[in-house]
N, C-alpha and C positions, 0 to 999 in steps of 0.2 A: 867139511865146511863148504867146499865148492858145490857139493851136491845140494846142501841146504840153501845156499844163495841162489842156485839155479832154480830150485823148486819155488822159492819165494818170488823170483822174477817171473816165472811162468804163471804163478797164481795172480800176480799183479796185472800182468798183460791180459789174462783171461777176464779178470774183473773189469778192467778198463774196456775190453771189447764188448762185454755184456752190457755195460752201462751205455756205451755208444749205440749198441744195437737196440736197446729198449726205447731209444728216442725215435726209432723208426716205427711207422704204423702200417696197418693193412692198406692195401691198394684200393683206390677208387678210380677205375678205368672208364673213361667216357668216350663213347663213339660220336664222331662228328660226321654227319651225312652231307657230302658235298653237293648233292642235288636239291637240298632243302632251300637253297637260294631262289629256286624257281617257283616256290609256293606263293600264292597271292596274299596280300595284306599282312595281317599279324602272323601268318604262318611262315613268312619268309625268314630264313635263318642263315646268318653269315658268320664268318670267322670273328667278326667284331662282337658277336653275341656270346662267344665262349667266355664263361666267367672265370675269374681268378680265385685261387684259394680253395676250390672245391674238388678238383680232379688232381690226382697224382699223375695220371697218364691221360693223354688224349690220342685217340685212334682216328686217323684220317681214312674214311671209307668213300670211295675205293680208287685204286689205280688199276690199270689194265696191262695187257701185254703190248710189246712193241709192234707197231704195224709193219715195220720192215724186217724185223727179226723175231719170228714167233717164239723162239726159245728164250727171249729176254723180257724182263719187265720193261715198262715204258722207259724210253731213253731221253725223256724230257730234261732240259737244262734250265737252271734258274733264270737265266737271261731271257729265255723264250717263253716263260710262264707268265702270261698276263691275266690269267683267270683270277677274278677277285676272290674266289674260293679255292684257289689252286695251292700247290705245294709250297711255292715260294712264300706266299703270305702265311700259310700254315706254319712254316719254319720260323717265321718272325714272331709267333706267339711267345717264344721264350724271352723276347725283349720286354713283353708286357707282363708275363707270368713267370718270374724267376723260379727255377727248380723244377718246372714242369717237364715231364718226359713226353716226347712226341714220336709216335709210331705211325707207320703207314701200312695199310692192309690191301691185299689183292683178293678178289673173289666176289662174293655176294651172289644173289639170285640171278642177276643179269649177266654174269660172266659165263661164257661158254665153258662148261666143265671139261669138254674134250681137249681143250688147250692144255689144261693141267696134266691130263693123261699123257699127252704127247711130250710135254716138257720133262716129265719124270721117267720116260720110257727107256732112256739110255744114259750112260755115264757122261757122254759128251754133251747131251742136252742139259743134264743137271748141272754140269760145270759151267756151261754158258749162262744158264739162268742165275746160278749163285753169284757169279762174277757181276752180273748186271744189277743184282740186288745191292751188293756192296757198293757199286758205283753210284747208284741212285741215293743211297743213304749218305754217302760221302758228299755228293753234289749239293744236297739240301741240308746237310748237317743234322740228320734225324737220329733218333735214339733207338730205333728198333723196327722190326718187320713182323707182319702178321699174315697168316693164311686163313681165309674164310672160304674154304673150298666146299661147295655144296654139290655132291659129296663124293669122296674117293670110293671107287668100287661100285657106285650106283649105276647100274646098267641103263636105267631110264633117262639118265643125263649124259650118257656116253662113256661111263666108266667101265673098267675091266677088272678081272679078278687079280691082275698083277698090281693094281693101284696100291693095295695095302702094303706090300713089300717095298714098292718103288717110292711111295710117299715117305716111308720111314728112312729110306736111303737118302732122299733129297734133304730131309731135315738134318740127318747126320752130316752130310757134306756142307750144307749151308751153315750149320752151327760151327763147323771147322773153319770155313772161310771167314766168318765173322770174328772168330777167335784170333785167327792170323792177322786180320785187319787191325785188331788191337784197340778198339774204342769202347769195349764193354757194352756193346749193343744187345738188346733183348730180341730173342726169337720166340714168337708165340703162335699158337694155333687156336682158332675159335672152332669149337667142335660140339657135336650133338650129344645127347644123353640117351638116345634110343639104342637098345641093345643090338638090334639087327643092323643098324648103321655102323656100330663099332665092329661087329662081326665082318661086315663087308669091307671096311676101309681103314680101320685104325688098329695098328699093332700097339696097343695102349702103353705097355711097358717101354717099348722102344721110343715112341713119340715123346713120352715124359722124360726119357733119358736125355734126349737131344734138345728139347726146348726149355725155355726158362719158365713159361707159364702156359696153361691151357685154360681158355675162357669157355665155360660151359654154357651153352644156349638153353637154359632152363626156362624157356618161354616158348610160346606158339606150340605147346604140346598138344593142343586141341584146336579145332577150327571147323568151319562149315563143311570141310571134306569128311568129317565124321558123321554128318547128317543128323546131329542133335545138338542142342545147346550145352555148352560147358565152359567153365572157366579154363583159361589156357595155361595157368601156372599152379596146378594143384600141388600141395605139399605131400599128399599121400593118396593111396588108392581109395575109391569109393564103391559102395555096394552096387550102384546102378550101372557101373561100367562093364562093357564086354570084356571077356578074358584077355583079349589082345592088348588092352590098355591098363589093366590092373596094376602093373608094375612100372608104368610109364608116368613118373611124377618126379618132383624135384628131389625129395629125399632119397629115393631109390636110385635116381640117376647119378647123384653125387657118389653114393655108396658103390655103384657099379664101377666107376672109374677108379676108386680107391682099391676095390677088390681085385681089379685087373692089373694092379701094380703101379699106379700113379701115386706118388707122395701127396698127401693132402695139402702140403705147403706149396705145391705147384698148381693147385686148382683155384680158379677164380670163378665165383658163382655169377652167372649172367642173369640180370633182371631187365625188365623193359618198361618204358614209359608209354607204351601203346596198349590198347585193348583190342580184343577180337570181337567182331560184330556178327549178328545173325538176324535173319528175318523169320519170324515164327509162322508156322502154318495156321495156328490157332492162338490168338492173343490171350485166350483164357487158360491156355496151357503154357505157362511161362516160367516154370521152375527149371531145375537142372535136368538134363536128359530129355527136354521137350522136342518134338518133331519140328523141323525147319523147312522153309522153302529154299534157303541158300544164305549167302552172305548178307549182312545188313546194309543199310544205306551208307553212302560215302560221307566222310566228314567234309565240312565246309572248306577246309584248307588243305588237308592231306589228300582228299579226293581219290582214295585208294580202295580197292575192293577188299572187304573183309577185315579192315582194321581202322582205328581212329587214334589220334594222339590224346594224351591225358588232358591237354588244355581244351580239347573238344568234348571230352567226356565230362569234365568237371562242370562245364556250362550246363549240360543236361541234368546233372545232379542239382545244380542251383535252380533249374527249371522244374523241379519236383518229380523227376523220374523216380520210380519205386526202387529202393535199395534193399537187396537181400545179401546173405552170406552163405557160402558153402561151409557148413559146419565141420565137415571132415577135411575137405581140401584147404580150408582156411583162407578163402579168397572171395572178394565181393563180386556181385554182378548187379546190373541195373536193367530195368525194362520199362517200356511205355508203348501201349498199343501193340503193334507187331514187331517192335524193335527190341533187341536184347544185346547187352555188351558185358563181357567178362574182362576184368582189369585188376591191377594191383593198387592198393592204397597204403598209407603209412602203417595201418594195423596189420595188413598181410605182409608187408615188407619187414616188419619187426621180427616175424618168425624166420624169414630168410636171413636176416642179420644174425639171429641167434644160431642158425645152422652154421654160418661161417665161424662163429666163435666156438661152438661145440665140436666141430670137425677139424678145427685148426686150418681152415682154408686161407688162401693168400689175400683174399679181399672180394670185392664185388665189381663187376663190369655192368655199366648201364648203357642200354641200347634204346634210345639215343638222346643226345642233348636237345635236339630240335623238336622232340615230342613231349618233353616236360612242359610245365606251364612257365615257359621262360620269360614271358611278358608280365606274369602275375595277373592274368585275366580274372582268376577266381580268388585271388588273395596275394600271398607273397610269391616272389619269383623263385623258380626252380624248387618247388616243395619236395619233390622226390630226391633230386640230387642233393639238396641241402641236408635232408635227413640221412641219406646213405653216407655222405661225406663225414658228417658229425659223428656217426656211429663208428665208422672205420678209423677215425682219429683216436678213438678210445681203445682200439684193438692193437696189440703189439704185432710186429711183422711176423707172419707165419713162416716165411722162408728162413729167417734167421733162427727162430725158436725151434721149428720142427725139423728142419733139414740140417742146419749147422750144429746146433747143440742138442737136439733130440729132447728138448724140454716139452712136457705136456702142457700145451697152452690152456687147455680147459681148466687146469688147476689154478691158473692166474685169476680166475673169477670166483674161486671158492672163498 
């Protein structure tokens, strides 16, 4: 009788747990670029522009290392932070958007990669860094921490062969420090999908053991550095590609992480609201794989070499640029005269959403809020974010289904 009662109690608890979990949805992680406040006119983006109800997580990009203690993250205090796009105001988003998770990221292209190598090089340095991260998160009452190191082990940016092992050690030790701190904060890594970068710097199984989620940068896979036109988020390989790029695409990149030992439910697929630009050598040769002079013209507001925001691209579409699609890579591109841009639209993003569902991934990360059509210049506001968010709200939480209960989420859609 006792055994029967216990079995019934366990069953009821399990059912209640599943019912509670099914109310959770896949993640929509939104990157906030703290430098976008300096763009002119309608390109200016501030924390006041962050929308409510669309993002489950907002990632603050970026903080740096302490100027006085190189093994620590910035030692800024809320009382000293008067930046209108700073961490203090960022932390106040929770007052306007209840339930939002707020994370802070260190890294990015502008961060000296050698500083990471130094921080992780010894147990003492790693401990000092981990303690400083916990202090920063506590000071601003944030919900997690992210690494966007470009890239561990990459000699061209000052990395060493020891980075791979030492980075995994740092993640292990920081994960432990966050657990001891006891606030349930998330530890995440933004990482590439190129096989050679994983070989250089990511002990994939260990990384995924110690972090809560890995955000995969499944964009900027092609660019002017390849010396020919191409969309930068191809879903799969194409016949015109050189052998070195045939397996460098969204689907194979996700599969690579899973094959190397990362649970699908810890992977978040990264998409972007920017396009990659090119200047053609010959405007009459304007298909995929066409020869180029270099990067395309700068956007009116982003003013950056090699890319434009979606709100700059959509204006060109309205101005009758020619639209084509990569039939195999499943991504659009536009051209006019000697200018060429590869980007994502709702049709191409639908395939990426389907990949999240089919593989049982944790959700989608969007880089970045400030490059979506956040003012509604071409129609409704935040068209990309709105679409992704709506789709992720239809998807059950991968972490709970695939890791906790081992349920095949793909069958949820049958």
